[in-house]
C-alpha positions in Angstrom: -2.8 15.4 -7.2 -6.2 13.8 -7.1 -7.0 10.7 -9.1 -9.3 11.2 -12.0 -11.9 8.9 -13.5 -13.3 9.5 -16.9 -16.2 7.3 -18.0 -17.3 9.1 -21.2 -15.2 10.5 -24.0 -15.6 14.0 -25.2 -17.7 13.1 -28.3 -20.2 11.2 -26.2 -20.5 14.0 -23.7 -21.1 16.4 -26.6 -23.8 14.2 -28.0 -25.6 13.8 -24.7 -25.4 17.6 -24.1 -26.8 18.3 -27.6 -29.7 15.8 -27.1 -30.5 17.2 -23.7 -30.7 20.8 -25.1 -32.8 19.5 -27.9 -35.3 17.9 -25.5 -35.5 21.1 -23.5 -36.8 22.8 -26.7 -39.0 19.9 -28.0 -41.0 18.5 -26.3 -40.1 21.0 -23.6 -40.7 20.8 -19.9 -43.9 21.0 -18.0 -43.7 23.7 -15.3 -45.8 25.2 -12.6 -47.1 28.7 -13.2 -44.5 30.5 -10.9 -41.7 28.8 -12.8 -43.3 29.5 -16.1 -43.3 33.2 -15.4 -39.7 33.2 -14.4 -38.7 31.1 -17.4 -40.7 33.3 -19.8 -39.0 36.5 -18.4 -35.6 34.8 -18.9 -36.4 34.0 -22.6 -38.1 30.6 -22.6 -41.2 30.1 -24.8 -44.0 29.1 -22.5 -47.4 27.9 -23.7 -50.1 25.8 -21.9 -47.7 25.1 -19.0 -44.9 23.8 -21.3 -41.6 25.7 -21.3 -39.4 25.4 -24.3 -36.0 26.4 -23.0 -33.5 27.6 -25.6 -29.9 26.2 -25.4 -28.5 29.7 -24.6 -30.8 30.0 -21.6 -29.9 26.5 -20.4 -26.2 27.2 -20.7 -26.6 30.5 -18.7 -28.4 28.6 -16.0 -25.7 25.9 -15.9 -23.0 28.5 -15.7 -24.5 29.7 -12.4 -24.7 26.2 -10.8 -22.0 25.4 -8.2 -19.2 23.2 -9.4 -19.3 21.2 -6.2 -21.5 20.7 -3.2 -21.4 19.0 0.2 -24.0 16.8 1.9 -24.0 16.3 5.6 -25.5 13.5 7.8 -27.9 14.2 10.7 -24.9 14.8 13.0 -23.6 17.5 10.7 -20.7 15.5 9.6 -19.6 15.7 6.0 -21.0 12.7 4.2 -20.5 13.5 0.5 -18.3 15.9 -1.4 
């Protein structure tokens, strides 16, 4: 069994998540043209280089992110997991 450290309670995590999703919609995120096209095709509202990303789209993107990753030093030894 691995030790567990929990710094934030569930209600605070939910609040941070809700505020982050809100900021992705308003004011939105400034993006380059290539990213703007991809985001618009996925369902974001893009105008004048600002993408307004709906929570459902952000959640879909988060669901595709890896749950863990590894970093290696210059000698190819694991440095962070």
